[in-house]
Each structure stands twice: as structure tokens, then as C-alpha cells.
Steps between C-alpha positions, in 0.01 A plus 500: 500500500840658444776300665615613844721806466657775716431874492714760677351844575747787562378828652624799695291534816287311749142539365604496130414130488151559642424798275606335178521126465355333810209338316726357230741360758211335686359350181835365387556331833154346495584358158803329653769741387781630720504873582779716638519865604805725527436841659802729477434755778321512836317823414659690790467854363131480418211641700334336802125537476341638816826632644636851490804538277817500707351291780679182384845404381575336166609186686169483686307533175722239335429252781127562479486477122708182508243349738216609274684350200535166677128499583397592144728246335354232729149595385612485136682171557836547328723194516814708535538858627806720548502856635820698444619825657604717207421869566137602462469814290849452360492152348618641169811643669599164645810315368382353171707181512415422862122533455516310170693224679219467754245460222722255315542293814128444550443432131769235516364356826137474385574445128172654380354477152343843543606824674249785561583856603401862446520666163775758438240778536450412866162324482253784516646690794825575308685441827879515462541183707250320274702601194818384674344165592410453132859571398649262754251220424565525127876516553491203737276304259762525225813457712372201695530304176867586442739263676782756508283759679485485881641144515492516882117526492431149372483310169359689203129487422317674215133571566285485189272802536499837674176690553436858608193596703249655262163668497237551232410861424204609712363842397388613845806354677798569271844389613832460323551126458600240246231376261391146595592200289375253764202523735435268793152447641527534880135544596519193720788658692385860540395463867836348594677772305312755711601311815863518393483874446327548836815364667686817390341730757783754494414563135129567532550841341478295177196298610244691293717476190542125554126442509447726200744285306323182613167637381621631165705194406196273545670189625802518270877544540696590190855448377715604205729237349833685472745215433412162353761229458254213520477436128129427536188684393355736760158448663342817635367337819801290603843627605671177390360449150 
């Protein structure tokens, strides 16, 4: 088995973790690895399934989605979780250095070998916040390794690999996504992945799409190796080698 390592996942909204990488995170933890999650917004300008638009405030939705996020991350079993309060729907307009500093801080705290995030295309949905999360994760990945950058956020640490979420081309379910270089078998974890998504009740407008993705991906989660500083040959079914 690969030696014990740490993986940090960086995403935009509560529910991104359940949609995309929950099975991989579960598998990694079962193998003895350390997993962390950084979610950059509380999703406060999204929709609230089952409620009429305008019948809730952004703060009420943020509180509910934060609760759902805590429940889902418990199901998944992350070792470390952090939920920030950068503006939902406007993450890309946030102060670049301040958001980057938050990413750098967690990279330096957890000292991961691997960082995973959305691709620059926005991971299928082309959501502006997803694209922004990709930018900030990539920027933080590089700058966390430079001692003269954000020195107040801890001692420098250079992660070895950065992966983007990816998806194989499926003719009857086409989405814009990175082409996979790595594919993880998560069949054993599909039921728990569903349980994690079911925690996000405010987002059940996406429930049908979630289960379509589960069915079409046939027990797999895919990643695209975007940056590799490991100096080792790549194995298509292992994020570390």
C-alpha cells in the first residue's frame, strides 16, 4: 500500500464535495490516508428546494446549508473540514490575495501531498464560483510553497500534485469537463456517497441530476492530473503514484 499521505479538497459550495469526490475521500480515509476539505462559501444565494423564492433570507439559507455541510462531511468522514464565508455567486470578485491566503493557510496547516479542486471550466456546470475555486486552489497550491508569500500563514509547504475533477465523455450525458487521467473505483462507497448528498436537502433541485451522474459513471470518480511535482511515474488508479 502507498504510505500514509494527506489530500486536501478545495471547492466552492456546500454539496460540491458530495457531488464530486465523496467516494474518493471515503476510500482514501479507509486506506489510512488523511483527508481535508476547504469549502469557500456557504452557498447563501442559491435556491431552497421546496420553498418559494423570497421566503427566506440569505443568512437563513447560509445557516441551513452550513448545517447540511456538517452532516454530509460527517458521513464522508473528512479528518479536517473548514467552511469559509466568501460571497456565494461572487467568489471570483473577492479579494484575490485574501482568498489565496486562506487556501495557503490550510495547505500549510495540513501539508498535503495532493490537492484536488474543480477544473478551470467549472466542472460540468460551468459555474462562475467553480471556476473561481479552481483559480484560488491552483494559486494557493503554488504560493503555499514559497516562503516569502503570506509568511503570516505558516511555514512554506509544497504539495506534489494538483488534480482537477474530471469526467469521461458520455454520449447521452455530455458535459464540459476535463479528460480523466486518473479513475478511482468507488463502487464500495456509492451508498454512503448517496447518503452524503441526501444531507443537502435545500439542494434537491439537483437530486435527479446527481443520481443520473451516479448511474452513468458506474462506480467511478475521475480526476485530471494538472500539476505534477512528484518526480514519479503516474498510476491511473492512484492519486499518489
